[in-house]
Each structure stands twice: as C-alpha cells, then as structure tokens.
C-alpha positions as MATLAB code, in Angstrom:
seq = 'XXXXXXXXXXXXXXXXXXXXXXXXXXXXXXXXXXXXXXXXXXXXXXXXXXXXXXXXXXXXXXXXXXXXXXXXXXXXXXXXXXXXXXXXXXXXXXXXXXXXXXXXXXXXXXXXXXXXXXXXXXXXXXXXXXXXXXXXXXXXXXXXXXXXXXXXXXXXXXXXXXXXXXXXXXXXXXXXXXXXXXXXXXXXX';
ca = [
     125.391   99.765  -38.211;
     128.537  100.279  -36.806;
     127.086  103.334  -35.282;
     124.365  102.031  -33.661;
     126.616   98.941  -32.175;
     128.552  101.700  -30.392;
     126.024  103.490  -28.899;
     124.617  100.389  -27.557;
     128.304   99.078  -26.757;
     128.671  102.830  -25.325;
     125.038  102.150  -23.211;
     126.271   98.620  -22.089;
     129.372   99.761  -20.716;
     127.542  103.003  -19.360;
     125.180  100.673  -17.154;
     128.260   98.209  -16.165;
     130.135  101.127  -14.367;
     126.520  102.515  -13.595;
     125.723   99.039  -11.423;
     129.835   98.551  -10.422;
     128.716  102.130   -8.640;
     125.751  100.962   -7.240;
     127.532   98.091   -6.212;
     130.804   99.296   -4.563;
     127.798  101.931   -2.710;
     125.814   98.916   -1.114;
     129.019   97.213    0.151;
     130.449  100.395    2.276;
     126.938  100.731    2.972;
     126.823   97.339    4.391;
     129.949   97.157    6.282;
     129.088  100.895    7.868;
     126.366   99.254    9.203;
     128.324   96.144   10.739;
     130.726   98.790   11.766;
     128.247  100.964   14.023;
     127.196   98.035   15.284;
     130.655   96.936   16.681;
     131.243  100.146   18.063;
     127.891  100.071   20.172;
     128.471   96.856   21.503;
     131.859   97.910   22.398;
     130.513  101.442   23.782;
     128.562   99.163   25.844;
     130.299   98.379   29.514;
     130.685   95.497   30.332;
     131.452   93.585   33.998;
     134.082   91.166   34.978;
     134.144   88.128   37.079;
     134.428   89.997   40.235;
     132.877   93.286   39.035;
     129.345   91.924   38.370;
     128.112   93.711   41.829;
     129.008   90.664   44.231;
     132.216   88.698   45.547;
     131.586   85.195   45.147;
     128.072   85.931   45.486;
     127.886   88.314   48.463;
     127.478   92.052   48.305;
     126.758   94.947   51.147;
     125.502   93.658   54.453;
     125.832   90.121   53.634;
     129.657   90.287   52.492;
     129.898   92.120   55.897;
     128.374   89.232   57.899;
     130.453   86.415   55.571;
     133.344   88.222   56.681;
     132.179   89.173   60.266;
     131.089   85.531   60.920;
     133.816   83.500   59.057;
     130.308   81.892   57.331;
     131.911   80.189   54.931;
     135.162   77.607   53.681;
     138.316   79.098   54.644;
     139.340   79.402   51.002;
     136.731   81.221   50.038;
     136.955   82.903   52.900;
     140.672   83.999   51.946;
     139.783   84.653   48.336;
     136.494   87.079   49.911;
     139.184   89.006   51.659;
     141.956   89.335   49.391;
     139.127   90.832   46.761;
     137.253   92.505   48.903;
     140.487   94.779   50.329;
     140.376   97.201   48.525;
     137.009   98.029   47.440;
     137.106   98.049   51.468;
     139.585  100.997   51.120;
     138.076  103.049   48.748;
     135.012  102.629   50.769;
     136.742  103.950   54.239;
     139.479  106.566   51.991;
     135.461  108.066   50.345;
     134.736  108.403   54.043;
     138.059  110.381   54.819;
     137.430  112.034   51.970;
     133.930  113.773   52.614;
     134.999  114.825   56.046;
     137.135  116.830   54.312;
     135.080  118.227   52.361;
     131.923  119.070   55.000;
     134.317  120.545   56.410;
     135.317  122.457   54.487;
     132.169  123.189   53.612;
     130.741  123.218   57.052;
     127.483  121.545   55.951;
     128.067  117.484   57.843;
     126.779  115.272   55.479;
     124.247  112.238   56.650;
     125.920  109.026   56.133;
     124.875  105.925   54.910;
     126.168  102.061   55.842;
     125.967  101.521   52.248;
     128.108  102.966   49.505;
     128.452  101.557   45.944;
     132.805  100.991   45.098;
     133.784  101.698   41.812;
     137.036   99.460   40.572;
     138.676   97.947   38.097;
     137.030   94.884   38.025;
     133.496   96.854   38.216;
     131.451   98.141   40.711;
     130.088   96.607   44.232;
     127.595   97.635   47.024;
     130.143   98.080   49.961;
     128.374   97.761   53.606;
     130.000   98.826   57.085;
     128.673  100.219   60.753;
     127.578  103.341   61.284;
     130.104  103.871   64.130;
     132.605  102.550   61.955;
     132.187  105.238   59.098;
     131.431  107.833   61.969;
     134.627  107.609   62.709;
     136.394  107.888   59.610;
     133.939  110.865   58.882;
     135.488  112.038   62.204;
     138.288  111.370   61.194;
     138.435  113.070   57.620;
     136.488  116.396   59.299;
     139.688  116.712   61.883;
     142.408  116.745   59.375;
     144.199  120.068   57.795;
     147.028  118.171   55.698;
     148.153  121.261   54.849;
     149.150  122.506   58.132;
     150.764  119.088   59.632;
     154.096  119.612   61.314;
     156.254  116.239   61.418;
     155.601  115.519   64.146;
     151.493  115.764   64.086;
     152.008  114.036   60.865;
     153.541  110.440   63.146;
     150.372  110.889   65.232;
     147.681  111.024   62.711;
     149.260  108.270   60.488;
     148.891  106.624   64.807;
     145.455  107.335   64.601;
     144.361  105.889   61.132;
     146.306  103.149   61.405;
     143.848  102.068   64.994;
     140.884  103.255   62.706;
     141.823  101.187   60.521;
     142.896   97.993   63.120;
     140.249   98.950   64.675;
     137.959   98.437   61.540;
     139.229   95.203   60.086;
     139.307   93.609   63.173;
     135.318   93.281   62.827;
     135.667   91.875   59.654;
     137.900   90.057   60.557;
     141.109   90.797   57.914;
     143.619   92.423   60.453;
     146.397   90.859   58.341;
     145.620   94.234   55.374;
     145.849   96.716   58.023;
     149.596   97.614   57.639;
     149.106   98.018   54.279;
     145.794   99.641   54.246;
     146.703  102.260   56.750;
     149.866  102.966   54.508;
     148.126  103.626   51.686;
     145.004  106.053   52.897;
     147.901  107.865   55.008;
     149.898  107.873   52.088;
     147.223  109.702   49.699;
     145.100  111.906   53.070;
     148.517  113.152   55.597;
];
C-alpha cells in the first residue's frame, strides 16, 4: 500500500508541477500580448496641439489670409504668428533648397503654393503666393555657396534680408524678419 501511495503522491506532484508550468507559460503569454499591444500603441505617432495640421484652427491659405488681413483678435494673432514663424521659415528654406538642387541638376520644377511643413509639433500645410516663392526659388538657384567671397556674402545676406522682409511684410510678421533672415542665411550662405 505504501508503494501505491508513493506512486499516487508522485503522480500528484508531477501533475502539480505541470500545472504550475502551464500557469507560468499562460501568464508569460498574456503579458507578452499586453506588451505587444503597448508597443504597437506607442509606435503610432501622436499629434500634439498645434501639430494637428492647423494653428488655432487655421491652415494653408486660410492661415495666410488671416495673417494678411489681421482677421482675429490681437492676442490670437500674436499666438498665430509665434506658432507659424518656425513653419514659415522652414517653408522658405525648403524653396531655397529646391532652387539649389534644381540648379545643380539643371532641371527646374514647377512650384506649388502649398507645402507640408514639419516641425517638432507635427506637420501643417503652409501656403504662400507663387510670386513670393519664385523669388526665393530664384535666389536658391542663383546661390553658389562654395565660391562666395566675403563681399559677395554680405550682398547675398542683404538680398535674402530684403526677400524675407517682403515675404513677412505681406503677412504682417515683419518683427520676425531679422531673426528669420539670420537663420536662413546661416544655413545657406
């Protein structure tokens, strides 16, 4: 009887160990599924407040028009200008860069008024008139940064400053002109 009791006890111990192993495996499997779901959720990009494609409800041409016509309260206009300055700078830089690239390839492209401009807060659609963009594109295509002497450099910085002044004056953002000119000229001249 003790031999059968030992056999039964051994069988119970083995079954208990197998049950514990299966419970541990199930626990690990469920935790792995939860981690995969969290990783998938974390990998999807999150859009922040002003990166949702608009700045205080304005995007593309409506953003340009509200800045041009001062079509909102003074407080909101300042907030719009402050948020849009970076994107506008990136838009102008992209057009200058496109001019530089196309000049090297000897193949001009057709400019478009709208451009998706990304930043640390997401991406918005920026809009500028083609006349403004053509001036920056032409500036970029005429730019030869590797062969610029100090006197020519000063003249190019001055030309760029005039272009930026004109572009920002059209949207009542002339206060940002000096800083934006410095940033862009520091990058390309």
